[in-house]
C-alpha positions in Angstrom: -1.2 24.2 -27.3 -1.3 20.9 -29.1 -3.1 20.5 -32.5 -5.0 17.9 -34.4 -5.3 18.5 -38.2 -7.6 16.8 -40.6 -7.0 18.0 -44.2 -8.7 17.3 -47.4 -12.2 16.2 -46.4 -14.0 16.1 -49.8 -17.7 16.8 -49.9 -20.1 17.2 -52.8 -22.6 20.0 -52.0 -24.8 22.7 -53.5 -23.5 25.9 -51.9 -23.1 29.0 -54.0 -24.7 32.3 -55.1 -25.3 31.3 -58.7 -28.3 29.2 -59.7 -26.2 26.6 -61.5 -24.1 26.1 -58.4 -27.2 25.3 -56.4 -28.7 23.1 -59.1 -25.7 21.1 -60.1 -23.5 21.2 -57.0 -19.7 20.9 -56.8 -16.8 19.6 -54.8 -15.7 21.3 -51.6 -12.6 20.5 -49.6 -12.5 21.1 -45.9 -9.4 21.4 -43.6 -9.7 21.4 -39.9 -7.2 22.3 -37.1 -8.2 21.8 -33.5 -6.2 23.2 -30.6 -6.4 21.2 -27.4 -4.3 19.5 -24.7 -3.3 16.1 -26.0 -1.4 15.1 -22.9 -4.3 13.2 -21.3 -4.7 11.1 -24.5 -1.0 10.5 -24.9 -0.8 9.3 -21.3 -3.8 7.0 -21.4 -3.6 5.9 -25.0 -7.4 6.1 -25.0 -9.4 7.6 -27.8 -12.0 8.8 -25.2 -9.4 11.3 -23.9 -9.1 13.1 -27.2 -11.3 14.3 -30.0 -12.3 11.3 -32.2 -11.2 12.8 -35.5 -12.9 10.1 -37.5 -16.3 10.9 -36.0 -15.6 14.6 -36.3 -14.7 14.3 -40.0 -17.9 12.3 -40.7 -20.0 15.0 -38.9 -18.3 17.8 -40.8 -18.9 16.0 -44.1 -22.6 15.6 -43.3 -22.9 19.2 -42.2 -21.3 20.5 -45.3 -23.4 18.3 -47.6 -26.6 19.4 -46.0 -28.6 22.7 -46.1 -27.1 24.7 -49.0 -26.1 28.4 -48.4 -24.8 31.1 -50.6 -21.4 31.7 -49.1 -18.5 29.4 -48.1 -17.9 31.9 -45.3 -21.2 30.6 -43.8 -20.1 27.0 -44.4 -16.8 27.7 -42.6 -18.6 29.3 -39.6 -20.9 26.2 -39.3 -18.0 23.9 -39.3 -16.1 25.9 -36.8 -19.1 25.9 -34.5 -19.3 22.1 -34.8 -15.6 21.8 -34.0 -16.0 23.8 -30.8 -18.8 21.5 -29.5 -16.2 19.4 -27.7 -15.3 21.4 -24.6 -11.7 20.2 -24.8 -11.1 22.2 -28.0 -9.9 25.7 -27.1 -9.7 27.0 -30.7 -10.2 25.8 -34.3 -9.2 26.9 -37.7 -11.4 25.8 -40.6 -10.6 26.3 -44.3 -13.2 25.7 -46.9 -11.8 25.2 -50.4 -14.0 25.7 -53.5 -11.9 24.4 -56.4 -14.5 25.0 -59.1 -15.5 28.5 -58.0 -17.0 30.4 -61.0 -14.5 33.2 -61.6 -13.9 35.5 -64.5 -10.2 34.6 -64.4 -8.2 31.4 -64.2 -7.5 30.4 -60.6 -6.8 27.2 -58.9 -9.4 27.7 -56.2 -11.1 30.0 -53.8 -10.7 29.3 -50.1 -12.0 30.9 -46.9 -10.3 30.4 -43.5 -11.9 31.2 -40.2 -10.4 30.9 -36.7 -12.6 30.7 -33.7 -11.7 30.4 -30.1 -13.8 29.3 -27.1 -15.1 32.3 -25.3 
């Protein structure tokens, strides 16, 4: 299966379990991988025959910025559901990075990855 990847979508949002995360917000970084057949788009050279990744990235950024939740697992699930709206997408992998996660140790980031397939 062919793949489209969009990496490093940066979004400022207010997700988190701790009160200061909700109040102050922080940066999240989203990576998307879509699995679909890209042969029709390659043959036609028409954006209508593929997933318009610019529109998808904008939708994902708006989705992540809106409606705060406690867990980045929930954020990842919401994004995966959005990626599967297009019936041409057979599967998606979504990673939500939380670079400023409040941890009791030094760490570069916390990230959650979900993979969802069309059922």
